[in-house]
C-alpha positions in Angstrom: 23.1 24.2 -3.9 23.2 20.8 -5.6 20.3 20.2 -7.9 18.6 17.0 -8.8 18.1 16.2 -12.5 14.4 15.2 -11.9 14.7 13.1 -15.1 15.0 9.5 -13.7 11.2 8.8 -13.5 7.9 10.5 -12.9 5.7 8.6 -10.4 1.9 9.2 -10.4 -0.2 8.3 -7.4 -4.0 8.1 -7.0 -4.7 8.7 -3.4 -8.1 8.8 -1.4 -8.9 12.4 -0.6 -8.8 11.9 3.2 -5.5 10.0 3.2 -2.8 12.0 5.0 0.1 9.5 5.0 0.6 8.0 1.6 2.0 11.2 0.2 4.4 11.6 3.1 5.6 8.0 2.8 6.2 8.3 -0.9 8.3 11.4 -0.4 10.3 9.7 2.3 11.1 6.7 0.1 11.4 8.2 -3.3 14.5 7.7 -5.3 16.7 10.7 -6.0 16.1 12.3 -9.4 12.5 11.1 -9.4 9.4 13.2 -9.0 6.1 12.2 -7.4 2.7 13.6 -8.5 -0.6 13.0 -6.7 -4.2 13.1 -7.8 -6.9 12.8 -5.0 -9.8 10.4 -5.4 -13.3 10.8 -4.2 -16.1 8.2 -4.4 -16.8 7.8 -0.7 -18.5 9.7 2.2 -16.0 11.1 4.7 -18.6 10.9 7.5 -19.1 7.1 7.2 -17.0 4.5 9.0 -14.9 3.0 6.2 -16.5 -0.5 6.0 -16.5 -3.0 3.2 -19.3 -1.4 1.3 -17.7 2.0 1.3 -14.3 0.7 0.2 -15.8 -1.5 -2.5 -17.7 1.6 -3.7 -14.4 3.5 -3.9 -12.8 0.7 -5.9 -15.8 0.7 -8.3 -16.1 4.4 -8.7 -15.4 6.2 -12.0 -11.8 7.4 -12.0 -11.7 8.5 -15.7 -11.3 12.2 -14.7 -8.5 11.3 -12.2 -6.7 9.3 -14.8 -6.8 12.2 -17.3 -5.4 14.5 -14.6 -2.5 12.2 -13.6 -1.8 11.4 -17.3 -1.0 15.1 -17.7 2.4 14.7 -16.1 3.3 11.8 -18.5 4.1 9.4 -15.7 6.3 6.4 -16.0 4.2 4.6 -13.4 0.8 5.1 -11.8 0.0 3.8 -8.3 -3.5 3.1 -7.1 -3.1 4.0 -3.5 -5.9 2.3 -1.6 -5.4 -1.3 -0.5 -8.9 -2.1 0.7 -10.7 -0.5 -2.3 -9.6 -3.4 -4.5 -9.1 -6.3 -2.1 -12.8 -6.1 -1.2 -13.5 -7.1 -4.8 -10.9 -9.8 -5.2 -7.8 -10.4 -7.3 -9.6 -10.4 -10.6 -11.0 -6.9 -10.1 -7.6 -5.7 -8.8 -5.9 -6.9 -12.0 -8.6 -5.4 -14.2 -8.3 -2.0 -12.5 -4.5 -2.1 -13.0 -5.0 -2.8 -16.7 -7.6 0.0 -17.0 -5.1 2.5 -15.4 -2.3 1.3 -17.7 -4.5 1.8 -20.8 -5.6 5.3 -19.8 -2.2 6.6 -18.6 0.2 4.7 -20.9 2.3 4.0 -17.8 3.2 1.0 -15.7 0.3 0.4 -13.3 0.5 -0.9 -9.8 -2.2 -1.3 -7.1 -1.6 -1.2 -3.4 -3.2 -4.6 -2.9 -1.4 -6.2 -5.8 1.9 -4.8 -4.6 1.3 -6.1 -1.1 1.0 -9.6 -2.6 4.2 -9.1 -4.7 6.1 -7.9 -1.6 5.0 -10.9 0.4 6.1 -13.3 -2.4 9.4 -11.4 -2.8 10.3 -12.2 0.9 9.3 -15.8 0.2 6.6 -15.9 2.9 3.9 -18.5 2.5 2.4 -17.9 6.0 1.9 -14.4 7.5 0.7 -12.5 10.4 -1.7 -9.8 9.2 -2.8 -6.5 10.8 -4.6 -3.4 9.7 -6.8 -0.5 11.0 -9.8 -1.9 9.1 -13.1 -3.1 10.3 -13.3 -6.9 10.9 -15.2 -7.5 7.6 -12.5 -6.0 5.5 -9.9 -8.0 7.4 -11.8 -11.1 6.5 -11.8 -10.1 2.9 -8.1 -9.2 3.0 -7.3 -12.7 4.4 -9.3 -14.2 1.5 -7.5 -12.0 -1.0 -4.2 -13.3 0.3 -5.4 -16.9 0.3 -6.5 -16.6 -3.4 -2.9 -15.5 -4.1 -1.5 -18.6 -2.3 -0.7 -16.8 1.0 -1.9 -18.3 4.3 -2.7 -15.9 7.2 -1.9 -17.6 10.5 -2.8 -14.7 12.7 -4.8 -11.5 12.3 -4.9 -8.5 14.5 -7.0 -5.3 14.3 -7.2 -2.1 16.4 -10.2 -3.3 18.3 -12.4 -0.3 17.6 -14.0 1.5 14.7 -11.8 4.1 13.1 -13.2 6.8 10.8 -11.6 7.9 7.6 -9.3 10.2 9.6 -8.8 7.8 12.5 -6.8 5.3 10.4 -4.2 8.0 9.5 -4.0 9.2 13.1 -2.6 6.0 14.5 1.0 6.7 15.7 4.0 4.6 14.6 4.1 3.3 18.2 0.5 2.1 17.9 1.4 0.5 14.6 4.3 -1.3 16.3 2.0 -2.7 19.0 -0.5 -3.8 16.3 2.2 -5.6 14.4 3.4 -7.4 17.5 -0.1 -8.6 18.2 -0.2 -10.0 14.7 2.9 -12.1 15.2 2.7 -15.9 15.4 5.3 -18.6 15.7 4.3 -19.9 12.2 4.3 -16.4 10.6 7.2 -16.0 8.2 6.5 -12.2 7.7 4.3 -9.5 9.2 1.9 -7.7 6.8 0.6 -4.2 7.6 -2.2 -3.3 5.2 -3.4 0.3 4.6 -1.9 3.2 2.7 -3.0 5.7 5.4 -1.4 3.8 8.3 2.0 5.1 9.5 3.6 1.7 9.0 6.6 2.7 7.0 8.1 4.6 10.0 7.7 1.5 12.2 9.1 -1.2 9.8 12.7 -1.3 11.0 11.7 -1.3 14.7 9.3 -4.2 14.1 11.8 -6.2 12.1 14.4 -5.7 14.8 12.0 -6.8 17.6 10.4 -9.7 15.9 13.2 -10.9 13.7 10.9 -11.2 10.6 10.5 -9.2 7.4 7.7 -6.7 7.4 5.6 -5.8 4.3 3.5 -2.7 4.2 1.2 -1.3 1.5 3.2 1.8 0.8 6.6 0.1 1.2 5.5 -2.6 -1.2 4.3 -0.1 -3.8 7.7 1.6 -3.7 9.4 -1.8 -4.0 7.4 -2.8 -7.0 7.7 0.5 -8.8 11.5 0.5 -8.2 11.8 -3.0 -9.5 9.6 -2.3 -12.6 11.5 0.9 -13.5 14.9 -0.5 -12.5 15.6 2.3 -10.1 18.7 2.0 -7.9 18.5 1.3 -4.2 19.2 4.3 -1.9 19.4 5.1 1.8 15.8 6.0 2.6 14.2 2.6 2.1 13.0 0.8 5.2 13.0 -2.9 5.7 14.4 -6.2 4.4 12.1 -6.1 1.4 14.4 -3.6 -0.3 17.4 -5.9 0.2 15.8 -7.9 -2.7 16.1 -5.1 -5.3 
C-alpha cells in the first residue's frame, strides 16, 4: 500500500450542521498529501425555510467555540463554508468575518462568498448568469453582493420552489445542470452556482461543455482560492476551467 505523507497542508472547514455536500466536495477535490478537518456550525433552526433572516442570523452567530475546535488541528487555512450567511450582510461583513477567523485560528481565512467573487474575477467575467437553490430574497442580496464587487448579473435563475435546509442538498447534479442552463444568457461570460450544499461540483464539466462558458461554484471557488493561497499543485480531481488558472 502506498501511503500519503499528509504533511502538505491541513485544511479546516466550518460547515453548517445540516449541510451534506460540502464535506464530500472537499474530499473529492483535495490535493494529495493534504488533510481536511470539519467543524459543524449551529445558529439556525433546521425546521425553518432558510430565508434571508435565518442565513443572516447564522452569519452573525457566535462561532468562538467552533474556532477553538478547528484551531485544535493547527490548520493552514480555515474555510467558512456557507455562502448565503455572509452575502446577506454584504462585502464588509464578509471581510470582517474572514479577519475574525484568521485572528482566532492563526490560519489563512477564506469565506465561501468571498471565494466566489475571487473565482469570478479569476475567469475575467464582468457579467454572469447566476443560479442557486435560495429563496428569491437571498438571490436579490446575492446579486447586490456581486454588484458591490464590480460583477454584473445579467440573468438569475432559481429552483422555483421553497427548499428546506435539507432540500438544497437533495438537488441532483442533473437538476443543477438544468438550473445552470436556465441561468445562461447571451451576455453572460460565466455561470455562477452559489451554495455550498448544492451538488454543483459534480455538474461543472458537463455545464461548461454544454454552454461553452466557465462555471464558478461556491465549493470549487473555495478550493481554488485555498490552493492558490497555499501554493498547492494542480492535480487530476479538479473540475472546470477555473483550475486552469492555478
